[in-house]
Structure formats: structure tokens, C-alpha cells
N, C-alpha and C positions, 0 to 999 in steps of 0.2 A: 617515491617508488611508483613505478608504472603499473597500470591496471592489467590483470591477466587478459590475454587475447580475446576470449569469448565474452567477457563481461559487457562491453559496450554493444555488442551485437544482440545479446539476450535482452538488454535494457531497451534497445531500439524497438524490438518486436513487442515488448510489453507496453511501451508507450503508445505505439501505433494502434494497438488494440483498444486502448482506454479513451483516447481523445474524442472519438465520435460519441461517447456517452456523457460528455460534459456539455450542458446547455450553454449557449453564448451568454455572456455577461453574468455568469455565476460567481459567487464568492466561494472559493475553494480552499480546503485545508488538505495539505499533503502530509500525512503522518509517516515519518521515516523518509524525509526528503533527500537525505544524503548530504554530502559535504558542500554541494553548490546549488542545490535545488534545481537541478537540470530540467526535470519534468515541468515544474512551474514556470521556469523561464521559457521553455518551448511553447507553452500554451498562453503566455501572458497577453498576446494580442487578442485572444479569444475570450478571456475572462475579465470580470470587473476587478477582482482583487484575489490575490493568492497568498496564503500563509503556509510556511513550511516549518515543521518541527523535527528535530533529530538531535541525538547526542553528539553527532559528528559535525554539525553545521555551526558556523559562527553567526552571531546576530548580524544581520544586514538588511538594508532596504534598497531595492533597485526598481524604480518605477512603481508598478502596482504589485510587486512581490516583496514580501517581508518574511524573514526567517527568525527563528528563536532556538537557541541551543537548549535542549531539554532531554532529560532521561525519560523514556516512555515506560512509566510504571503504572500507577493507579489513577492518575488524574491528568486532565488537560487544562491549561490556564486560560480558558475561554468561557464566555457567558453562554448560558443555555440558548439554543436556537440561533447560533451565529453563522452557520454555513449552509449553503445550498448543496454542496457536494464535498465528501471526504474521500480521498484516495489513500490506499495503502498498497503499494506496489512492491511485492516481494519483501514484506515487512512482518506480517503477523506471525510467521513461523519463527521469528527471532525474539518475540516478546514473551517474557516469563509469565506475566499476568494477562493472558489472552482475554479472559472474560471481563476483567475490570476495564481494560482499555476499550473493548467493544461497547460496554455500557456508557463510557465517557463519550465515545463517538456518537452514540445514539442521542445522548443529552445535548451535544453541541450542534446537531443537525436541526434544520427547520423541519416542521411537519411536511411530509412527502419528500424530504431531502434524501439524497442518494449516497450510499457507500459503494465505492468501486474498489475491488481488491483483486490482486493476483497472489497466489501462493503455490509452492511446488506441490505436485501430486505425490501420493505414496509410491508411485512407480518410478519417480525421478530419483529417489534416494540413492540406489546403487549407481545410477548413471552419473549423477552429480559427484558422488564420492570418487568414482573412477576419474572423471574429468579434473577434479581438484587434486587428489592425492597421487594419482599416477601420471596423468598427462600435464598437470599444472597449467591448464588453460582457463580455469575458473578459480576464484579465490578460495584457498583452503580455510582461511579464517572465517569467511562467510558460511561455508558449508558446515564447519565444525560448530558454529553458533546456532544452527537450526535446532529448535526445541521440539518441533513436530512437523509432519507432512500430512497432507489432507486429501480426502476424496469427497465426492459430492455429498455423501451422507453426513460426514463429520462437519462439513461446512454448514449444511442446513441446520444441523443440531445446534451448533454454537451461535449461528446468526439469527435463526428464527426462533427455535425453541427456548434458548437461554436468553438471548439479547433482545428479543421482541421485534426484530425487523420483519418486514413482509415483502411480497413481490420478489421472491427469490428466483433469480435467473442465473444459471450456471452453464458453463461450457468448459471442456478440456481444450487446450490448445498446445501448440508446439509438440505434436505427436504424443499427447496425453501426459506430457511432462509437467504441465502447469494447469492450474485452475484459474478461470476468469469468472468472477461473480459480481453481480450487482444486487443490492437490496435497498428497500426504502423504509423510512421511518413512518410509522402510522400517523394519521391526521390527529 
């Protein structure tokens, strides 16, 4: 089945926004990497090693990229302090146990490690539903699976107040339809 028209365009803009925040030679975990770990493959020349987890991906290794099929629930199968950077690009809104997975991400990051994420804003919900259900140019299944939408304050609360991250940096992008956020683990 082919992808709805707007999906690759939206993904391209998310990826372009994120790449500059990943230090060269980092060890990166992409939580919710999709069926083919497209993001990790696109940054593979820039990073030391990349790992992708998703329930949709098949286990594979290609150069410095490795994937593992995994349901994102309460834990990640990695040792403490394993990654310099963790990315979650349009994923957190799909996860049932949001706080548990954020605690796990905190655990697997090295001290001063960075979480980079994008999530849809509260203002995008009616727009995304219109694009999915009426125009059919974004995936209906993806939109129907959204558990929540975010604004600056709710992201700060779950990332800093609950999960313990610091150095909260937030911006809206794509005409306030998406949140872009970076946080770091304490030393």
C-alpha cells in the first residue's frame, strides 16, 4: 500500500529540523524508527552508531545502523547510559505509557545526553483530522492512533517536572502545527 501524499513531505521537514542537533560521531537511539529506519539511514555517515526500535521494523543491520522490532511499552532493552542522543520524531503522541517510556529514555542516555523530539501541537488536531479523514492525504490510521496532542506547557511538565530532564528548549514549527523540543539528562 502506498503512503498518503503528504506523509513523506512532513517527515522530510521533521528530519531536516533535527539533524543539526545531533553531534558528529554520536551513538543514537531512534525510538519509533518506522518500518525502514529512514532517519537513521539518512544520518548514518554523520553518527558513530545508530539503533532503531519500533513494532513495525524488522530486525536488521546495515553498516552502522541496527534495528530491533519492539513494542514500546514500559522498558527499553538497553543498558543504562548507552546513548548520546535519543530521537522520537512524531512518536510520543502514539505511546500509551508516555511517562514510563520517558523514564526509560532518561535511563539509557549518558549524563548530559540529549532527547530530541517532535510531537503534534494541540492546534494541529482539527487540521490533521481534516487532512486524514476528508482529504485523505495523511494516514487515517496514524491520526486515529494519537493518544494526545501537546503544547509548550504540557511538554515541559512531562519532560522536566516528571521525567527529570533539564535544559528544556522548545519551538513550534510548521505554522504551530508541531512542537520541536530538546532536553538533556542531568550530570
